[in-house]
C-alpha positions in Angstrom: -15.3 -4.5 4.7 -12.1 -4.9 2.7 -9.1 -2.7 2.5 -6.9 -2.4 -0.6 -3.5 -0.9 -1.5 -3.4 1.5 -4.4 -0.3 2.4 -6.3 -1.4 5.5 -8.1 1.6 5.9 -10.4 2.8 8.4 -12.9 2.8 5.9 -15.8 0.7 3.0 -14.5 -1.6 2.3 -11.5 -2.7 -0.9 -9.7 -4.8 -2.1 -6.8 -4.1 -5.1 -4.6 -5.9 -6.9 -1.7 -3.9 -8.8 0.9 -5.8 -11.4 2.9 -3.1 -11.9 5.5 -1.5 -14.7 3.6 -1.4 -13.9 -0.1 -2.0 -11.0 -2.4 -4.9 -10.7 -4.8 -4.4 -8.5 -7.8 -7.4 -6.5 -8.9 -7.9 -6.8 -12.7 -8.2 -3.2 -14.0 -7.5 -3.4 -17.8 -8.7 -6.6 -19.5 -7.2 -5.3 -22.8 -3.7 -5.9 -21.4 -1.9 -9.2 -20.7 -1.0 -7.8 -17.3 -4.5 -6.8 -16.6 -3.8 -5.7 -13.0 -1.8 -2.7 -14.3 -3.6 0.2 -16.0 -2.2 3.2 -17.8 -2.6 6.2 -15.5 -3.5 8.6 -18.3 -7.2 9.7 -18.6 -9.0 10.6 -21.8 -11.9 12.9 -21.2 -14.1 13.3 -24.3 -17.4 14.2 -25.9 -19.2 11.8 -28.3 -21.1 14.6 -30.0 -21.5 18.3 -29.1 -19.4 20.2 -26.8 -21.0 21.3 -23.5 -22.9 24.6 -23.1 -20.3 27.4 -22.7 -19.9 28.8 -19.2 -22.4 31.5 -18.0 -19.7 34.2 -17.9 -18.8 33.6 -21.5 -22.5 33.6 -22.6 -23.1 36.8 -20.7 -20.1 38.5 -22.3 -21.3 37.4 -25.7 -24.8 38.6 -25.0 -23.4 42.0 -24.0 -21.5 42.1 -27.3 -24.6 41.2 -29.3 -26.7 43.8 -27.4 -24.1 46.3 -28.2 -24.4 45.6 -31.9 -28.2 45.8 -31.7 -28.0 49.1 -29.8 -25.9 50.5 -32.7 -28.5 49.4 -35.2 -31.2 51.1 -33.1 -29.3 54.4 -33.1 -28.8 54.1 -36.8 -32.5 53.4 -37.3 -33.4 56.4 -35.2 -31.2 58.6 -37.4 -33.0 57.3 -40.4 -36.4 58.0 -38.7 -35.5 61.6 -38.0 -34.1 62.1 -41.5 -37.1 60.4 -43.2 -38.8 62.6 -45.9 -42.2 61.0 -45.7 -44.5 59.5 -43.0 -44.4 56.2 -44.9 -40.6 56.1 -44.6 -40.8 57.1 -40.9 -43.2 54.2 -40.3 -40.7 51.8 -41.9 -37.9 53.0 -39.5 -40.3 53.0 -36.5 -41.2 49.3 -37.2 -37.5 48.6 -37.5 -36.8 50.2 -34.2 -39.6 48.3 -32.5 -38.2 45.0 -33.9 -34.6 45.8 -32.8 -35.8 46.8 -29.3 -37.8 43.5 -29.1 -34.5 41.6 -30.0 -32.6 43.7 -27.4 -34.9 42.6 -24.6 -35.5 39.0 -25.6 -33.0 37.5 -23.2 -33.6 33.8 -24.0 -33.2 34.4 -27.8 -30.0 36.5 -27.1 -28.6 33.7 -24.9 -29.4 31.0 -27.6 -27.7 33.2 -30.3 -24.7 33.7 -28.0 -24.3 30.0 -27.4 -24.6 29.3 -31.1 -21.9 31.8 -31.9 -19.6 30.5 -29.1 -19.9 26.9 -30.2 -19.2 27.7 -33.8 -15.6 28.6 -33.0 -15.1 26.5 -29.9 -12.9 23.4 -29.7 -12.4 20.9 -26.9 -9.1 22.7 -26.1 -11.2 25.8 -25.2 -13.2 24.0 -22.6 -11.8 24.8 -19.1 -10.4 21.7 -17.3 -13.0 21.8 -14.5 -15.8 22.1 -17.0 -14.3 19.2 -19.0 -14.3 17.0 -15.9 -17.9 18.0 -15.0 -19.4 17.4 -18.4 -17.2 14.9 -20.3 -17.1 11.2 -20.6 -14.1 9.3 -19.1 -12.1 6.5 -20.7 -9.3 4.8 -18.7 -6.3 2.7 -19.6 -5.6 1.4 -23.1 -9.2 2.1 -24.1 -8.7 5.8 -23.3 -5.3 6.0 -25.1 -6.8 4.2 -28.1 -9.7 6.7 -28.2 -7.2 9.6 -28.0 -5.1 8.2 -30.9 -8.3 7.7 -33.0 -10.0 11.0 -32.2 -7.7 13.5 -30.5 -10.0 16.4 -31.4 -12.9 14.9 -29.5 -11.3 15.2 -26.1 -8.2 15.8 -24.0 -5.6 13.3 -22.8 -4.2 14.0 -19.3 -1.0 12.0 -19.7 -0.2 11.8 -16.0 -2.7 13.4 -13.5 -0.3 12.6 -10.6 2.4 14.9 -12.0 0.2 17.9 -11.6 -0.8 17.5 -7.9 2.1 19.4 -6.4 2.1 22.1 -9.1 0.8 25.7 -8.9 -2.8 25.1 -10.0 -4.9 28.1 -11.0 -8.6 28.6 -10.0 -10.8 25.6 -10.8 -7.9 23.3 -11.5 -7.7 21.8 -8.0 -11.4 20.9 -8.2 -10.8 19.5 -11.6 -8.1 17.1 -10.5 -10.2 16.1 -7.4 -13.0 15.1 -9.7 -10.8 13.5 -12.3 -8.8 11.3 -9.8 -12.0 10.5 -7.9 -13.3 8.9 -11.2 -10.2 6.8 -11.4 -10.2 5.8 -7.7 -13.9 4.9 -7.9 -13.2 2.7 -10.9 -10.5 0.9 -8.8 -12.8 0.6 -5.8 -15.8 -0.8 -7.8 -13.5 -3.2 -9.7 -12.2 -4.5 -6.3 -15.7 -4.8 -4.9 -16.9 -6.8 -7.9 -13.9 -9.2 -7.8 -13.6 -9.6 -4.1 -17.4 -10.0 -3.6 -17.4 -7.6 -0.6 -17.5 -3.9 0.1 -14.3 -2.0 -0.1 -14.1 1.1 2.2 -10.4 1.4 3.1 -7.4 2.3 1.1 -3.7 2.8 1.7 -2.4 4.9 -1.2 1.2 5.2 -2.2 2.8 8.6 -2.3 6.2 9.8 -3.4 8.5 11.5 -0.8 8.1 14.7 -2.9 5.3 15.2 -5.3 6.1 16.5 -8.8 6.2 20.3 -8.6 8.4 23.1 -7.4 6.5 24.2 -4.3 8.1 22.1 -1.6 6.1 21.3 1.5 3.2 23.5 0.2 3.0 21.4 -3.0 3.1 18.1 -1.1 0.3 19.3 1.3 -1.8 20.3 -1.7 -1.2 16.9 -3.4 -2.2 15.0 -0.3 -5.3 17.2 0.1 -6.4 16.6 -3.5 -5.9 12.8 -3.2 -7.7 12.7 0.1 -10.7 14.6 -1.3 -10.7 12.4 -4.4 -10.6 9.2 -2.4 -13.5 10.2 -0.2 -15.4 11.3 -3.2 -14.7 7.9 -4.8 -16.4 6.2 -1.8 -13.5 5.3 0.5 -14.2 6.0 4.1 -10.8 5.3 5.6 -7.7 6.6 3.7 -4.1 6.7 4.6 -0.9 7.4 2.6 2.4 5.6 2.7 5.7 6.7 1.1 6.3 4.3 -1.8 9.9 3.1 -0.9 8.7 2.2 2.6 5.7 0.3 1.1 8.2 -1.7 -1.0 10.2 -2.4 2.2 7.2 -3.9 3.9 6.8 -6.4 1.0 10.5 -7.6 1.0 10.4 -7.7 4.8 8.3 -10.9 4.5 11.2 -12.6 2.8 13.8 -11.9 5.5 14.7 -14.2 8.3 16.5 -11.8 10.6 16.9 -8.1 11.4 18.3 -6.3 8.3 18.9 -2.7 7.3 17.9 -2.3 3.7 18.4 0.5 1.2 15.3 0.7 -1.0 15.5 2.6 -4.3 12.2 3.1 -6.1 12.6 4.6 -9.5 9.1 5.1 -11.1 7.7 7.1 -14.0 7.7 10.5 -12.3 9.9 10.3 -9.2 12.8 8.6 -7.6 12.3 7.8 -3.9 14.8 6.2 -1.6 14.8 5.0 2.0 17.1 3.2 4.4 15.0 1.2 6.8 15.3 -1.4 9.6 13.4 -4.5 8.7 12.7 -7.6 10.9 10.3 -10.6 10.7 9.4 -9.8 14.3 7.7 -6.6 13.2 5.5 -7.8 10.4 2.3 -7.0 12.3 3.3 -3.6 13.5 1.2 -0.8 12.0 3.4 2.2 12.9 7.0 1.8 11.7 8.2 5.3 11.4 10.8 4.7 14.2 12.4 2.1 11.9 12.9 4.6 9.0 16.5 5.6 9.2 16.4 8.0 6.2 14.1 8.9 3.4 14.4 11.2 0.4 13.1 11.7 -3.0 12.9 14.0 -6.1 11.2 14.5 -9.4 13.5 12.1 -11.3 11.3 9.5 -13.0 11.3 7.5 -16.2 9.3 10.2 -18.0 12.3 12.5 -17.8 14.3 9.8 -19.6 11.6 9.6 -22.3 11.8 13.3 -22.9 15.6 13.3 -22.9 15.6 10.5 -25.5 13.4 12.6 -27.7 15.6 15.7 -27.3 18.8 13.7 -28.0 17.8 11.2 -30.6 14.5 12.2 -32.2 14.5 16.0 -32.2 17.6 16.2 -34.4 15.5 14.5 -37.2 12.8 17.1 -36.7 14.9 20.2 -37.4 16.6 20.7 -34.0 20.0 21.1 -35.6 19.0 23.5 -38.4 20.4 27.0 -38.6 18.7 30.2 -39.9 20.2 32.2 -42.7 21.7 34.4 -39.9 23.5 31.4 -38.4 21.2 31.2 -35.4 19.8 27.8 -34.3 16.2 26.9 -34.4 14.8 27.8 -30.9 15.5 24.8 -28.6 12.2 25.6 -26.7 10.3 24.3 -29.7 11.4 20.7 -28.8 11.2 21.0 -25.0 7.7 22.5 -25.3 6.7 19.7 -27.6 7.5 17.2 -24.8 5.8 19.0 -22.0 3.0 16.5 -21.6 3.0 17.0 -17.8 2.6 20.8 -18.0 -0.9 21.7 -19.2 -0.3 25.5 -19.7 2.9 24.9 -21.5 1.4 22.2 -23.7 -1.7 24.3 -24.5 0.7 27.1 -25.6 2.5 24.7 -27.8 -0.7 23.6 -29.4 -1.9 27.2 -30.0 -2.3 28.8 -33.5 0.3 31.4 -32.6 2.9 28.8 -31.8 2.2 27.0 -35.1 2.7 30.3 -36.9 6.0 30.8 -35.1 7.2 27.4 -36.3 6.0 28.1 -39.8 7.8 31.5 -39.8 11.0 29.8 -38.7 10.7 27.3 -41.6 10.9 30.3 -44.0 14.3 31.4 -42.7 16.2 28.1 -42.5 18.0 26.1 -45.1 16.5 22.8 -45.9 13.3 23.3 -43.8 11.7 20.0 -44.6 12.6 18.4 -41.2 10.6 21.2 -39.5 7.5 19.9 -41.2 7.6 16.9 -38.8 7.6 19.3 -35.8 4.7 21.2 -37.3 2.7 18.0 -37.8 3.2 17.2 -34.1 2.1 20.7 -33.2 -0.9 20.9 -35.5 -2.2 17.4 -34.8 -1.5 17.5 -31.1 0.7 14.4 -31.1 3.0 15.2 -28.1 1.6 12.5 -25.9 1.9 9.9 -28.7 5.5 10.9 -29.3 6.4 10.7 -25.6 4.7 7.3 -25.5 6.8 6.2 -28.6 9.9 7.3 -26.8 8.9 5.2 -23.7 8.4 2.1 -25.9 11.9 2.7 -27.5 13.5 2.9 -24.0 11.8 -0.3 -22.9 12.8 -2.2 -26.1 16.4 -1.1 -25.7 16.5 -2.9 -22.4 16.7 -6.1 -24.3 18.1 -5.0 -27.7 21.2 -3.2 -28.8 19.5 -1.2 -31.5 15.9 -0.6 -32.7 14.2 1.2 -35.5 11.4 3.4 -34.1 8.5 3.9 -36.6 7.0 7.4 -36.4 4.7 6.9 -39.4 1.8 8.8 -37.7 4.0 11.9 -38.2 5.2 11.2 -41.7 5.1 8.1 -44.0 8.3 6.1 -43.9 9.6 8.2 -41.0 11.8 5.9 -39.0 14.5 6.8 -36.4 17.3 4.4 -35.5 18.3 4.4 -31.8 20.9 2.2 -30.1 21.8 1.6 -26.5 24.7 4.1 -26.7 22.2 6.8 -27.7 20.0 5.9 -24.7 22.9 5.8 -22.3 24.0 9.3 -23.4 20.5 10.6 -23.0 20.3 9.2 -19.5 23.7 10.4 -18.1 22.5 13.7 -16.5 19.5 12.0 -15.1 21.6 9.2 -13.6 24.0 11.6 -11.9 21.0 13.2 -10.2 19.7 9.8 -9.1 23.1 8.9 -7.7 23.3 12.2 -5.8 20.0 11.3 -4.2 21.3 7.9 -3.1 24.3 9.6 -1.6 22.1 12.0 0.3 20.0 9.2 1.7 23.1 7.2 2.8 24.6 10.3 4.5 21.4 11.0 6.4 21.1 7.5 7.8 22.5 6.8 11.3 23.1 3.2 10.3 24.6 1.7 7.2 22.4 -0.5 5.0 23.3 -4.2 4.7 21.3 -5.1 1.6 20.0 -3.3 -1.5 16.6 -3.5 -3.2 15.8 -1.6 -6.4 12.2 -1.4 -7.6 10.1 0.5 -10.0 9.9 0.3 -13.8 13.3 2.0 -14.4 15.0 -0.5 -12.1 14.8 -3.0 -15.0 17.0 -0.9 -17.2 20.4 -2.5 -17.7 21.9 1.0 -17.7 20.4 1.8 -14.3 21.3 -1.6 -12.8 24.9 -1.3 -13.9 25.3 2.2 -12.6 23.8 1.6 -9.2 24.6 -2.1 -8.4 27.9 -2.6 -10.1 29.5 0.9 -10.0 28.0 2.8 -7.1 27.0 0.1 -4.6 28.9 -3.1 -5.4 29.4 -4.0 -1.7 25.7 -4.4 -1.0 24.1 -7.8 -1.7 21.0 -7.3 -3.9 17.5 -8.6 -2.8 15.7 -9.9 -5.9 12.1 -8.9 -6.1 9.2 -7.8 -8.2 10.1 -4.4 -9.8 6.5 -3.7 -10.8 4.4 -4.9 -7.9 6.4 -4.6 -4.7 5.2 -1.1 -3.9 1.5 -2.0 -4.3 2.0 -5.3 -2.5 3.5 -3.4 0.5 0.6 -0.9 0.4 -1.9 -3.9 0.5 0.0 -5.3 3.5 -0.4 -1.9 5.3 -4.0 -1.7 4.3 -4.7 -5.1 5.9 -3.1 -3.9 9.1 -5.2 -0.8 9.1 -8.4 -2.7 8.5 -7.6 -5.0 11.3 -7.0 -2.0 13.6 -10.3 -0.4 12.6 -12.2 -3.6 13.2 -11.1 -3.7 16.8 -12.3 -0.2 17.6 
């Protein structure tokens, strides 16, 4: 039986097996050059018809239809009593018998109710738990490509991880258990096929604090959802490890003496930091909590930078700076709601007909309303996830270029936005200040000072982040060079191998 580490990320996920000597990357997305990484978003879709509406909706519609039939029966009775001839009475009597037969024909009533419901139903009307139960799943770039081609056929969950600590309403917890179980099962079966052995154990990375505003309750909920999903996916043994600690276990293998290391992991959804004692003498130890000097984290990931870049550099070209005839600005909520890809209720509200009507009404009371047409296209065609993805690509390109032209032709022909590194830096300043406060908190809570610095996660590659943390805030700490994308998962795989070894000795 094999054990794997799984980095279930906000933007990307991966799975790795460690054999005690080297790491083996599990290929998850053959369409990508780096096939071991897979986009974390999920597209759940229907090839043809939508699923049968829920029983409660069918029953409500049947009641409505029966009410209409009952009114017809009463009207026919009035006609019967007012009939002038026996022949006329017979016509009304037959009509009453026919209507009564319809009233009591439950299968026919249900079929008619389903037909009526499906006429007006869209995939957005399908409850999330029902979507998970009945829809088909597409992962990675295949799923995102399907979403871009046929957004009306399904729903894209841009980052399932971001919802785990949130206040989920009835049915949504079960929906996320089922959704994530499908992803984890895909990872497990891919690993089994490539390793040519059964995989029953996983160590899954977790942020210090899951995305959400519910504190410890939200964290407990998130771990519970992930645990249920992992078992449903076929894993027998499951443990969780905080992501910066996992990264520390990876770099520990490169050290030749005891060293206190500050690890800063800046991912797509969270920033997690730990100060930890590392030593080559402790490589085989399974429990290392006594070596953790301080650990902290917050919902401060790269996705927030993607949204900020939209608000600062793209939204102004979509009508954000327009004023109404009364001198009032266009509602700022239009643009923040447009970016809310990690808030299902808020995004559903943005995609509603009422919201579109509100934007259209605003167009009628502003000067030069043409820019708001772009916002309306995003709203009507449900392009929020695509726009956030475009912003992410712009951010990544600006890591190596001073200026780019971002094509947004899926919104409007010839619609291009010029963005430079100064624009990006301005959009990141408030976010960076929060990250730096988090670093300060971790340092203040540590009983021992760090001797070296390791920065990992996708955002660690940003020159803006590197300069702010390495050159300005922590210039006195030597930097450990390492893999920004894989260190967390490699550390998780190391811990998984230790766990498997422990279980084999029982």
